[in-house]
N, C-alpha and C positions, 0 to 999 in steps of 0.2 A: 668110610662108606662110599661106594661108587655112585657118582651122580647119575640121575636118570637121563637117558638119551631122549631129547625132544622128539615127539612124533609129528607126522604131517598134520594131524589134528591140532596139536599145540601151535604150530606155525600159522595155520589157518585162523585159529581163534585170535592170535595176536594181531593178524591183519584185520580181522573183522572188528575188533575193539578199537584199533587205530582208525578205521574208517568211520565208526560211530563217533569218535572224537572229531574227525574232520567234518562230518556232516553237521555236528552240533555248532560249528562255527558259522554256519549259514543260518542266521537268525535275525529277526527284526528288532530284537532287544540287544542292548549292549551289556546287560547284566544278567542274562539268562537265555533260555532257548524258547523261541516262538517262530514257527514256520507254518504259514497258512496257505490255503489253496489259491493258486493262480497268482501268487506273489513273485517278486524277484527272487526270493529265497527258494521258492518252489522250482523255478526255472533252473537255478544254479545246481540244486541237488539232482534234478533230473539229468542234467548234463554230466555231472560227475558219476552218477550211478550208471548211466548209459556207457560211459567209458569202461567201467569195471565189468559190465555185462559183455562188452565187446572183447575185452581182454580174456574173459572166461571162455570165449569161443562161440558166443551167441549172436544171433541177428537181432538188432534192436530197432525200436520205433517208439515214438510218442503217439498215443492214440488221440481220438477226437475229443476226449474229455480231459486231456492233460496227464493221463497216467503213463508212466514210463514202462515199456513192455519189452520182452525179449523172448526168443524162441530157439530151441535146439531141436533140429530135425531128428526124427527117429530113423529106423532102419530103411524106410522108404519115404518118399515125399508125400505130403498130403494126408498124413495120419492125424487122427484126433490127438489132443494134447492133455496131459496131466498138468494142471496149473499149480504153481507155487506162488505165494505172495503175502504181502502185508502192506503197510502204508508208510509214507515218508513225511506226512504232516504231523504237527504237534499241537498240544494245548499250550496256553500261556504258562511261562515259567516251568517248562517241561523237563523231564529227564531225557536221556539220550538213547534209550533202548526200546521204548514202547513203539512197536511198529517197525522201526528202523532195523532192529536186530533180525526180525523175520525176513526182511528183504535181503539182507547181507548173508544170512545163513543159506537162503535159497540160491543166491549167486554162487556161493562156495560149493553147494551140492551139484548145481548144473555144471560148474567148471570141472569138478571131479569126473562127472560122467562124460563130458566132452573129451577130457584128456585120457580117459580109460581105453579108448578104442573099441568099446563094447556098446554100440548104439542100442537104445531102448526099442522095444517093439511099438512104441508110441512116441509122439513128440513131447518135449518138456517145455513149458512156458513159465515165464515169471511176470507177475504184475506188481509193480510198485505203485500203489494207488496214491493219488494226489490229495484226496480228502477223505479221511475216516472220522476225524474228531469233530468236524463241523464248527471249528473255532471262528472262522471268518463270517460265514453266512448263517450259522445257527441251525443248519440241517445236516445231520451226520450222513456218512457213507456216500457222499456224492460221487466219488471216483468209482467205487465198486457198484453202485446202483447204475451208473452209466454202462458198465460192462455187462451187468445183468439185464439190461434193457428195460429197467423200471424207472427211468428218468421221468420226472413230472414237469410238464410245461409251466405249472404255477411257480416253479423255482426261479424262473428267469427274473422275476420281480423282487427276489430277495435282495436285501441291501446290507452291506457291512457297516461298521461303526462310522465310517467316513462318508456314507451315503452312496457308495459305488454299488451298482446293481450287479448281479451275477452275470447278466448278459454283457454289461460293459466290461467286466473283468475278463470274460472269455475273449472279447475282441482285443483287449489290451495285451493279453497273453499270446495273441496270434492264432487263436482258435476261432472257428466259425460256428456260432450257435446253431445254425441250421443243419450242421453235420454231426451234432452230438450223437445221433443215433448210429453213426458208423462205428462207435466204440462198442456197441452191443455184440455179444457173442451168442451164437446159436447153441442150444443144448447138445446137438450132435457133434459139435466141434470139440467138446470137452469130455474127459473121462472122470474128472473129479478135481477137487481143489484141496490143497494142503497148506496150512498156515502154521508157522512156528511163531510163538509169542511169549513174552514174559508172563508169568502167572498173574501178576497184579493182585496177589493175595499171599498169605503166609503158610498155606498148607504144606507145600513141598518142603519148604525150609524147616518147618516144625517136625516133619517126619523124616528129615535127613535124606531126602530124595532130590536128585538133580532134575529129573524130567517127569512129566505126567501126560496122560491121555485125556483129552477133553471129551466129555460125554455129550455136552450140548451147551448152548448159549442162552442165557436168560432172556425172556421177553421183557421189554421196557415200555413204560408210558411216562410221558413228561407233561406237566401241567404248569400253567401260570395262574396263580391264585391271587385274587384281589379282595382285601377286606376293607370296607369303607365305613367310616364312622363320622365323626364331626370334629374338626380342628377347633381348639379353644385355648384360652389362657391357662397356664399351669396352675393358677389359683382356683379354677373351676371346682366346685364341691363334688365329692364322689358320686352322689346320686345323679348328677347332671352330666357326667362324663360319658362319651361314646368313643372310647380310646381304641383306635384300630390296631395299634401296636400291641396293647395288652391282649386283645383278642387273638391276634396272629401268634403271639408268643405261646398262649395256651394251646392254640391249634397245632403249633410245631411240636410241642412236647407230647401232644395227643397222637400225632402222626408216629412219633417214635414208639410210643407205648403200643399202638395197634400193630405196627410193623414187627416189633419184637414178638408179640404174642402170636402173630400169624406166620412167622418164619419168612418174612419178606425183607428186602433191602429197600430202604427209603432214605433219600437224601434231600435236604433243603440247602441248596448251595448259593442261592441268590436272594437278596432281600433289599427292598427300597422303601424308605419311609418318607412320607410327605406330610407337612412341608419340611421336615428335617431341621427343626430349630430346638435349641435347648429348653426354652421356656414355652413351648407350644405343644399341646396334646396332639399326637399324630391323628390326622383325619383320614389317611389312607395308607395302606401297606400292600406292596406287591411282593410275593415270594414264589419261588419255584418248588416243584416237587418232582423228583426222579424216583419212580417206583419200579422195582424189578423183582422177578421171580422165575425160577426154572420152568414153571408151568403157567401158561397164560390165564387159565381159569382161577388159579390162586391169586395171581396178580390183580385180576379184575375184581374178584371178591374183596380183596384188600382195599381197593379204591372205593368200592361201594361203602365199606365200613368207615373209611376215612372221610369221605364226602358227607355222610350222615352225621358223623361226630362234629365236623367243622360247622355244619349247618346249625346244629344244636347250640354250639358255643356262641356263634354269632347271634342266634336268636335270643339267647339269654342276656347277652350284652347289648342288645339293640343295634347290632351291626349288620351290614349287608355283605354277602359272599358271592363272588363270581369266579368261575373256573373256566379255563380254556385249555383244551388239550393241544399241545404244540408238537408232539412226536409220539409215534407208536411203532414198535417193532415186535413182531411175533417171535416167540421162542423158537430156536432151531435145534434139532437133534442131529448130532454128528452121525455120519454113516457107519454102520457096523463094520463094513468091509474096510473102510479107511481107518477106523479105530483099531481094527485088528492089525493092519499094516503098521501103524504107528507103534502099537504094543510090541510087534516083532522088532521094529527098529530099536526101541528102548531096551529090550532084552539083549540085543546084540552089544549094548554098552555096559551092561550090569557089572561085569568083572572089574570095571574101572570107575564105577559111579563115585563121584566126589562127595565128601561129607558136607553137611550144611554149613560148617564153620570154616570152610576153605577160604584162604586169604583172597581178597579181591586183587585185581591186577596191579592196583596202585598201592598195595599194602605189602608189608613184609610177610614172610612165612611161606609155607609150602602149599600147593594146590592138591597134594595127594592126601590120602587118608584111608581108613579101613574100608575093605571091600564089602559091597552089598552081597547078600546071599544070592547065589545063582538062581534059586527057585523063587525069589521074591517077585511076585506078580507086579507089573507096572501099576502105578497108582492111577485110578480113574477119578476124575473130579469135574464138576460143572464149572462153566465160566459165568460169573455174574456180570463181568464187563462185556460190552458189545465189541464186535470185531467185523472186519470186512467179510468174513465167512458168512455172516448173517445175510448179506445181500447176495452173494454168489450162490447161496443155497437155492435161489429162485431158478437157477439154470443147471445146476449139477450137484452131486453129492459133495459134502465138505467134511474135513477132518482137521483137528488141531493138535499140535504138540506144545505143551507148556514147558517153559524153562524157569527154573527157580530164580527168584529175585530176592535180594537181601531185605529182610523185614517185611516182605510183601508190599514194599513202597513203590508206588507208580504215580505218574502225573506230578512229579516232584523232582527237583534237581538231585535228590539223594538216591534216585533210582540206581541200582547196582546189580551187576551179574559177575560171576567169576569166569576167568579164562577156561578153567577146567569144564565148567558147565556148558560154555559155548562150544567147546570142542566136542563134547558128548552130543550136543544138539545137532551139529553137522553130521556126525557119524550116524545118529539115529534117523535123521530125515533121509539121508542117502539110503540107509538100509530099508526104510519104509518104501521109498521109490522102487528099489530093487525087488522088494517083496511083491509089489504090485505088478512089476514087469514079469516076474516069474509066474504069476497067475493069469497073465494076458493070453488069450482074448476073453477070459471069463469076467473081466471087469464090466 
């Protein structure tokens, strides 16, 4: 059997995966990946990514919020831009593709267009956002919120685990807090925003598809809940106990029951027990709640049901309940015209769509497999996870391309994609950009 001849996409995918590996080495952890906003690691990856942007033929700059940006001029100077982007920061003990893959795919697409000698009728920009995860200061989307012009003055007093304020971190990074507004883009400067991102879910893999079109991004609300009872010796009789942990535990299972029944996504990922001693009845428990739904009204109705149920549980047990909302993001619908362009891009890849069980780059085996039917419509699916597109939607239309990830695993070292899928993502995103160019100036 004659060996397959590697394509340009294959070579680009290999470069992208190698760059993901390289960026993963810029971490504050010695045994995993953590890269937070305005850290030394953030500065290092901005520098490295800027070099790749320059090599691709783009003009680069770091904006007033620490985002690494680039621009490829269109057929004439001063044209509005189609922005491509994602983020370079990570959660603690992260994988190497969440956010990062989207930035590197965008650079590959821009590099192709720059090398083609066929300038677009609009400019192309890349935004590699410095903070999407909110790992350091607890507030997500700081980088893209700055670009969207929705930065809040109250954020300056946020502090990280070491007590460093956001204002102090800006200064240490070489940024001027008074100029953060310079990062904001005006709506008339942009034609839209496209973001490639791993799915962070199992749908594409389960259906044997490499790529998908995102229909919208779920709205989220986050709460810090405190249940207060009375600490006491473990020998305290049952009738006299006001056990905050027992009440919180019942509340957490109730949250799961309600969320399942209402079709919501609910996560309790943080729990603190006081005084946290083996032989002491817990007197206070703090726990988080992350509540999400594609529709804000459904999400809000779910919170009303949850809050009522928790109040009843605490009342029955003689406990006090306090709740504080710490984050809210409205659901975002992806633009029909950008969804259509992404669908066009995916269709252009369908004759070579890779199977779900294609070997990953570090494994043996072939990346090829049975072809998908040419008339197989691209899969449309919502994103339950949040993305920078949510913030950018305040100033322009947004669209997202999902890339299959193994097992739907994300925010974990086992995050994995195939070289074949990455190659398809580059092809599809370029085709989407070209489709939008063909329709210009109807954009």
